[in-house]
N, C-alpha and C positions, 0 to 999 in steps of 0.2 A: 712087523714090529715095530711100536714105535718107539723110537728113542727123545726121552724128557730131559734129556743135559745137551745132547747136539742136534746141530739141524741134520734133519735127514728126510727128503722128501719119500712121501708113500708112493710107492708106485700104483698107477692103476694103467688099465685096459688104454688104448687108444681110440677116438673119436673124432671124426671129420665134420665139422661144420661148413658147407660149406667150401671147402679149400685152405677152412682154417683150423687146423692140428692140435687136438689137445689131450691131455693126459702123460700116458708114456715118457718119455725124453724132453718133449716140447715144453715151453716156457709157458708157467701161468696165464692167460689171459683174462684182458679186463673188458669191460662191458656196461652197457649204459643200456633204459628204456623209455624211448620217449614219451614223451607228455604232449605231443596234438591230438589232433581226430585223426583217427586212423581214414577218416573219407577227403583231408586234407588231405590230399596227395602233396603237394606245392608245397605247404608246411611242413610235412611229414620228410620229404624229402628236405630238405633245408635242415631242420633239426639234423639228422642223421650224419648229414655231414660234417655239422658242428661237431658229434660227438665224437666220428672219424676224425677230425683235424684237430680233435686233444688226444689223442691216442686210443680211443677207442677200437675193439678190434670185432665185434656184434653188436648188434643192434635189435634191440626186441620192440615190439607194438602188441597195442591191446585189441586183440580181433572179436568183439562182443559178439555178432550174427556172421552170417554168410554176407552181408555184403563188405562189411570190413575185412573179412579173411580174401576175399574177390576183387576191393582195393590192394592189397599187396604186392598184385602182378604190377600196378601200376605206377606203386614206391618203389619198388627194383627195378626198372624199368628209367624210371626217370635219374637213379640214383648211377645206373650202368651209363646214362649217358652223355652222365658228367666225369664216368671213368674210376668212380668208386664202385668198388665189389668187394666192398660187405657183406658178410654173408646175413642174413634178415630172420626173425623170429617170430611165429606169430605166439600170442598168448592167451591160450583158450578157456574160459569157466563156464562150467555147465551146461552145454552144450557139444558134445562127443560127434555131430554131424561136421561140425565147422575144423573142426580138428582135419579130421578128413580132406573137406576142400584145402588147410591150408597146405595140409602134407604136400599137397601137386601144386603151391605154388613156392612155398619159403623153405630154405635150407634147411629151418628147425622147427620142432612147433614142438611149447611146452605146454602140457596140460597138469591140469591137477588134481592127483587122487580123492582129494575129497568131494568134489564135484562133477566129476568125470562121469560117471555112472547112477552115484549116489544123489539122491535129493539135497537141495541146500539146507544149512544145518539149523536147524531148530529150536537146539539144545533139549532137546524129549527124548526121556529114557527109552530104549525100546529092546525089548527082551526077542532071543533069535534060540531056538534049540539049532544041536549044531549041522543036521539037514537044513533046515531055512539058510543057518550062515554059509553051511558052504554053496546054496541054491546063488546068495547077493554075489557068492566070488565066481560064479560062475555067468551073474551075467556082465561082471566085468569082464569076464575073457569075449564073451560073444561082441561085446564094441570093440573092444580091446584088440583083439587078434586081424580084423580085417584092416584097421587103421594102419598096424605096424607093417602088412605088408603093402599098404599104399604107401607107407617109407618105404620100405626095400625097393619098390618100384622105380621111387623117382630120387634115391640116396639122399632121404631125408632123415634127419639129423632128431630123438625127439630129446624134451629134458623131462623128468617126472618131479614136478615141482611140489613137495611137501607143504603147507603152512599150519603153524601152529593157530593159524585166527579161523585157519576151514577145514578142520578136522569133521568129517561125517557125525551125525548120531551113532550108525550104523558102530563104528571104530569105537567112537566115545563111551557107547553103552557098554564095549564090551570091555575094553582097556583104561578105560577113564582118560581125562587132561593128564596126558603122562609123556615122556620120551619111548617110553616103549607100543604106547598107542601111536605116535607117529613115523615109530619106525615101522611097524606092522602096514601102515598105511603105505608105506614104498613098496615094502618087500614082496607087498599082492602084487603089483604092480612087476617089479624086475622075476620074479621068479615067470611069467608067465614069458616076459621076455629071453629068459634064458631058455625056455624049454622052446620057444621057433626060433630061436638063434637069431635073435636080434640086436647086433652089438654097437650101435650106434646111439648110446644113451649116454645122457647127464644126469645127474642127479641134484637135488636140492632138498634140504629139509631148513625153515628158517624159524626163526620167530624174533618178536618184541623185546622182548627176553633173553639176555646174555647169556644167563645161568641156564637155562631151557634150550639155547639152540647149541650152548655148548656141548651141554652132555647128550645130547640129542642124537650130531652128527658124530660123536666119539662112539656112543652106542651102535651105530647106521653103522662106519667103519667094523666095530666089532662082528658085529652079525654077519655082513656081507662075508666077510673073513671066512668064517664056520661053513656059511653057505659054498664058500669056492669062487666069490663076486669080488671082481676089484673095480669097478664102472667109478667113471672121474667124478670129481664132485666140486658144486657151485654152490660160493659162500655167499650169503651175504644175512644181514638183520633188516629184518623187517621195520617198517613205520620205523627210522633211528633218528628221524627229527631233523634241523636246522641247523647252520653254524657250529658252534664249539660242541653243544652237545648231539650231534650228529654224528659227527666228526671222531670223537671219542669215543661212544657208541659204537661205532661202528670197529673202532680201533680194537674195543675191548674184542668183541665179537668175533673176528675176523682173526684178528690178530692172534688170538688164543689157541684156532686151528692152524692158523699159518705156520705159527711158529714151533709145532708138533707136525708140520709136513704134511700135514693135510689142507690139500685145496688144488684144483687146476684150473677154476676161471673164479672169479670174484665180478659182483657188482656191490657198489656201496649206495643206500640208500636213500638221499637224501632230498629233503623240501625243499629243493630250490632244481635251477634249470640243469637238465642230464648232463649236459655237457661239465658241469662242475663236480660231477662222480667222477670222473676220470685219472684226473693229476688226483687225487685223493687215493684212488686204489690204486694208482701205480705208486705210491708213496710207499703204502704200507706191502703191499705184495717186495719191494724191490729191498725194504728196512727191513722186513721178515729173513729174507733167506739171508742178503748180505751182512748184518748187524750179526751175526752168529758164525758167517764161515769166515767173518775177516778175525773171531777171535784165536788169540797168541797159541792155546792148546788146546786141544779138545778136553773136554773133562771125563773125566775115567767113570763107568758104570758102578753108580754108588748101589745096594739093595736096598728095593721098595721098601718100607716099614707096610708092616701088616693090615696098621690101621687108613696106610693111604689107597684109597679106591678111585681110581680115573675114572671110571663110568658114574661113579657117586658120591664125588668127594665134598668130605667132612669140615669143618672148623678145627685146627690144631690143639689140642687142648694146652693150657696154657694159665699161670696161675696169673692173677689180676697186679699188678707194678704199678705205685704211685712215687713220682719223680717231684718233690715241692718245687717250686715257683716254675711249672714247664708248663711252655704256654703253645697253643696248637695254631698257624697259621693266619685263623682270623680274631688271633689275639685271647681268647680263650684259657681260661686254663686246665689243662687237662688233666683231668679227675683221677683217672684208669688208663693204662694198658692191658688187654692180655683178657682172660678170662673169658667172661659172660658181657665183658663192652665192648661196643663196636671200635669196628677201627677209628685211629687219631689220624689230625694229618701235623706233620710237624715242617715247621722252616729253617731248621736249622740242627745238626748233630748234639745232641745234649751231653754234656761231660758227666755230669753226676749221676754213681749209678749206673755206669753203660760201661756195655764193652763192644767194642766194633770186632766183627770178625767175616770172613770166607770161607768157603768151604776145606781151604788147605789152609788154615790157620787154626782148623779146631783139632785137638789134642788131649789126651789123657789127664794134665794138668789142668786148663780152662773148663774142662767138661766135671772134673772134680769141683774145681771153685763155681760154678755156676750151680751144681747141684745144693751145693752149701750156702750158695745167697740167692735163694729163689726173688729176692726183690731188685735184680741186677736186670736191666735190661739188654738186651740182644738188638744191635745195627749189624743188621747183613750188608757190607759193603763191597761189590764185586771191583776183583782187579781184572778183567778183559773185559771185551764188546762184548759176550756171552750171556749178561744180566741173569736172563731166565734161566741158565744153564745153572750159573752158580746160586742164586737162591736159592732153586730146589734142592741143589746138592749139599745146602747146606742144610733145609729146612729137615731132610728128610735122616739128616745124619743123629741133627738131636731128635726125631722121633725117636728114631731107634736105638738111642742111649739112652731113651727115658727123661732128657734133661726138657721140664717145665716154662722155662723162663720166655716171657713172652717175645717176640724177634719183629722188628719194623726194618724195611726196605730202605735201604737211602738208594735214589735212583739220579745220576751224576749226568749233566750234557752240556754242551755248547750251540745250543741254538742259535740262532737270528730271528727266526720268522715260527712266528707262535703256531701256527697250524703244523709245521716240524714237529714243534714240543710236545705238540698234545699227541698227535697219532705216535711219533716215537714211543714217550712216557706210556700212553694207552697201553701200547702193543707189547711195551715189555713188563707192565707191572699190573693189566688186567689179570690174565692168566693164575698170577698168583692169591689173587683175593679168590676167584673163583674157585681154587682148588685148596681154599683154606688156612694159606700155608700164613700168611705172613697178619699181622695184628693192628699195624699201620706202617705210612709211608712218610717217609722224608723226602722229598721233590727240589732240589738244586740245579741251577742253570746258570752257566756263564754268560752273560749277556744282557749288556743295556739296554737293548732294545725290547727285552720284555720285563715286565714291570713285576715286582713280587705277589703283587694283586692277582697278575694272571696266571703265575706259577701255583697261586693258593688255588683258586677256583681251577686251574687244568688236577691237581690232586682231589681236590674234591671231586672232580667229574667224574673221576676214573675209580674212585669207592663208590658212585649213585650209579655209573654204568654197570659196576660188578657185583650190583645189591650187595652191596655189603654195608652202605652207609649211607641213608639220605640226608640229605639235607638244602632239598630245595624241589620247586615242582617240578614233574615230569613230564613230557609231551611223545606222545606216543603217535609221532605222525608221518603217514606215509608220503611216499614220494610224487605221489601222482601219475597219471597215466590219463589216454585218455576216454577213460570212462568217468575221467574228475569232473564234473559241472561245471566246478565253482574255481573263484581264483585262491589256489589255496596257500599258496604265501601270504597271501595280503591278508588272508583270513588267521594263520599262524601269529603272524604278528599282532592281529587285534587282542585274539585270545590272552596271549603270552604278557601283553603291556596290563590286562585287567587281572590277572590270577600268576604272575609269579612270585607273587610275597606270600602262596600257602604254600610253606614246608611242606616237602612229603607227600603233597599231592600228585595223584597222574591222570594225568588229562588226554585223551583218545582224539586225534584228528583227522580221522579218515577219506578217502575222496568217493570212494563207494561201499558198496555193503560186501565184499567177495571177500574182503577180511575183517571186517569192520567190525561187525558185534562180539567175533570170535577173538580176534587180537586186541579189544576192548574189552574182554574179562576180566585182562589185568589191571585193568586203568576204572577209577572210582567215576567220571562223566569224561559221555563221549560225545561226539559230533562228526555226523555221519552225511555227505551226500547221497541222497536220496532221486533226485532226476531232475530234470533241467529247472533249476532257479528252488528246486527244494532240499531240504534238509532234516533230519533225523537225530532227537535227543535221545541217550542213552543216560542210567544210571546203572553202572557193571551193566550185566546184560539185557536190561531193560529195559525197552523203547520207552519214554513218560513222553514225550510229544513227537509225533509222525509228521514230514513235507511242511515242515514250517518255510513262508517265504525267506529265502535266503540272505535278505535286507534286513531283517528280523533277527536270527536266528542267535547271531554270536550276545546280542546283548541278553536274551531269551537264557541261552545256556549261561551265562552270567548271575542273572536273576538268580534263575535255579540254585545254584552253585550257592549263591549266599543265602537263601533264604533254607537250602538242606541244610548248613553248616552252624545253623542258630537250632537248631532243634537237638 
């Protein structure tokens, strides 16, 4: 049972990945994925070593075909010769035979249920009778069981990695583009693992949309419990981006789950050098565990409101409140807080028409006052290190008591490093907005090293990452891997420089087609690597130009966006 108020890690079964144990009582492991060509043995060894030196405990490589899978042996040898025994993971898409080969060489193999047997996604609607659907599952068994037998023989672990962007047309046609479809895509494979008594399984369900990611992992945990499974979970937000956006988005999605004790290994997917991901992941893991453990007193368990649904949370029902003269962090006047209005960002605690509360100070007198004065704004100000637990406890009490006043969360920190403030505040706050419990955020930091603009940008970033309020362009960019055949980081910089003024627009920048069109279904426009020196451009799911020379692609994307927005 998940404790929504105090940190308590979900128990999972133990998995051995080349001597690195995860799940059960073992620490939460941090890992990354190389972006070198898997055929570049020397470069791959050097990059894997940098990841390990940064604190990475597992390293993954893309294995597009048999030659890449076979070359994993040379990479393995190169690392062992340097005294580095890090477990290596082969990342397999579209070719189950490659997974069979990789299982004889690597310590772990990642397969994608969306393309392990099912053909590549085409967004076509398919119709199956129940018998035809059962026959499709039989095709999975026919390929998957021999693979499991190879893994048993070689003591190879597997990761069943579902991506929102690469669900099969079969799953999409029956379940739609839903958390239920993502979970079922995973469960089809897990049920076979259980029947075959194969236990070294780790699971991931990822999306670039943090709300979809969090809801889907929660549903997976619940579904596994119902079927008597407790496999460990790998957490990550796909295509999180780079810089501030990538860190905040990762902290919101991964942090929401870590805070509830969910997760046994973490990969932060940044569009940067992979070794940069490791310290970010380590900070998230350490803070998620220690911040709530360090709270002076555990929060008593409050009764969950009937209207709060952990699997499908909705916005808490509040009335709009207007406070004359109240300014947002960007200097604009706050028109209203609560009701149907989007969350706002404040840079100071307002005095007029405001009451400051925490779950311990809510009593019959102030409940009576609040009900008599719906124009009063509630500021939730925690008194312990367990910010999340206190905000939840107060919000749930308000819901149970029928109090409709809007609630703003006040988060206070003393950080000297902007990355630390971004990660901690996003981890503490993101899940509150994903769960629909707050109407705004006050973010305060007592340090001369961080400017008010940086604080405000962080707060707005948290709201955007939690899909609460969009105030800037969103970039859905992948971290890159050996499949990426263009300079991803430079391309992102060029596209950002030309489009960052387009508030609310979503642009996908993807290294290849594995998740490209699918993950970009949530984007307005997309830029996808199509081959050596070639790029395809998309408008939502539709490819508008194919195989453009890389040298022309950014300019043509920007031109298309400008012309399309004039229509």
